[in-house]
C-alpha positions in Angstrom: 0.1 -0.2 0.0 1.3 3.6 -0.8 0.4 6.7 0.8 0.2 10.0 -1.5 0.5 13.2 0.6 -2.2 15.9 0.0 -0.8 18.2 -2.6 -2.1 21.9 -2.3 -1.5 24.4 -5.1 -2.9 27.2 -3.1 -1.6 30.7 -4.1 0.2 32.2 -1.1 1.6 35.9 -0.9 4.0 37.8 1.1 4.4 41.4 1.1 7.7 43.1 2.0 9.1 46.7 2.2 12.3 47.8 0.8 15.0 50.5 0.8 18.6 51.1 -0.3 21.4 53.1 0.3 23.1 52.8 -3.0 23.8 51.1 -6.3 24.3 47.4 -6.4 23.5 46.8 -2.6 21.2 44.3 -1.2 18.0 46.2 -0.3 16.8 46.3 3.5 14.0 44.1 3.5 11.1 44.2 6.0 8.2 41.7 6.0 4.8 43.6 6.1 2.7 40.5 5.9 2.6 36.9 4.7 0.0 34.0 3.9 2.8 31.6 3.4 2.5 28.6 5.4 6.2 28.9 6.6 7.0 32.6 6.8 9.7 33.8 4.3 13.1 33.4 5.3 14.9 37.0 5.5 18.7 37.1 5.7 21.1 39.7 4.9 18.6 41.6 2.6 17.7 38.5 0.9 14.6 36.1 0.9 15.4 32.5 0.7 12.7 30.7 -1.4 12.2 27.0 -1.0 10.8 24.9 -4.0 8.3 26.3 -5.8 6.8 28.7 -8.7 7.3 32.3 -8.0 6.0 35.7 -9.6 7.6 39.0 -8.3 6.6 42.5 -8.4 8.5 45.5 -6.8 7.8 49.2 -6.7 9.5 51.9 -5.5 8.5 55.2 -3.5 10.9 58.1 -3.0 11.6 61.6 -2.2 14.3 63.5 -4.2 15.4 67.1 -4.4 14.8 67.3 -8.1 12.4 65.4 -10.8 15.7 64.5 -12.3 17.0 62.0 -9.4 15.9 58.7 -10.5 16.7 55.2 -9.9 16.5 51.8 -12.0 16.1 48.6 -10.0 15.3 45.1 -10.4 14.5 41.9 -8.5 17.6 39.8 -8.7 18.6 36.3 -7.9 21.8 35.4 -5.9 23.5 31.8 -6.4 26.3 32.8 -3.8 28.6 34.5 -6.3 26.5 36.1 -9.2 23.4 38.3 -9.1 21.2 37.8 -12.1 18.0 40.2 -12.9 14.6 38.2 -13.0 12.4 39.6 -15.5 12.1 43.3 -16.4 13.7 46.3 -14.6 11.8 49.1 -12.9 12.5 52.7 -12.8 11.4 55.8 -11.0 9.7 58.3 -13.3 11.2 58.5 -16.8 14.8 57.4 -16.1 16.7 59.4 -18.6 13.6 59.5 -20.7 13.6 55.7 -21.4 10.1 54.2 -21.6 10.6 51.5 -19.3 8.2 49.7 -16.8 7.5 51.6 -13.5 7.7 48.0 -11.9 10.4 45.3 -11.6 8.8 42.1 -12.1 9.5 38.4 -13.3 8.8 34.7 -12.9 11.2 31.8 -11.3 10.7 28.4 -10.5 12.7 26.8 -7.7 13.4 23.0 -8.2 12.7 20.3 -5.6 15.2 20.3 -2.9 16.6 23.6 -4.1 16.7 27.1 -2.5 17.2 30.4 -4.2 18.1 33.8 -2.5 16.5 37.0 -4.2 16.4 40.4 -3.4 15.8 44.0 -5.0 18.6 46.1 -5.8 19.2 49.6 -7.4 21.1 49.1 -10.6 21.7 52.8 -11.7 20.9 56.2 -10.4 20.3 59.5 -12.6 22.1 62.5 -11.3 21.8 61.6 -7.7 20.7 59.2 -5.3 17.2 59.9 -4.1 15.9 58.6 -0.6 13.9 55.4 -1.1 10.9 55.5 1.4 10.4 51.9 2.8 6.9 52.4 3.6 6.1 53.4 -0.1 8.3 50.6 -1.5 6.9 47.1 -1.9 8.3 43.6 -3.0 5.3 41.3 -3.4 6.0 37.6 -3.9 3.4 35.2 -5.0 3.9 31.5 -4.8 2.7 28.1 -5.4 3.9 24.4 -4.6 5.6 22.6 -7.6 
């Protein structure tokens, strides 16, 4: 006789706030709320994701001295040595008048028995670094089981 464990493909969501002090620095992440069965593991500015399918969306809120102080940012995975952008980059306002998305978003699957670290990182600034306001900057992670 064999036993098959119940399989749940329920959609879970975690909402985090983020801020960053500069270019290519892991964001400071704060968990705002989560429906995950096990709360997200936040360590050193990264979220460690267990096996599953994921969709990400990050938005930035900021204060700046000039409308020309903008940032480009992305959700990135980290494998212990290299950062890789997942999906599309986001930006504040019209970063150098490029028509990119305001949101950084993407999808990722993590294989059974594996984990993956992800974070939000500022990739570039225009003119000067604005202040990223954590309360207004969100990083949303949706997940389902494999």
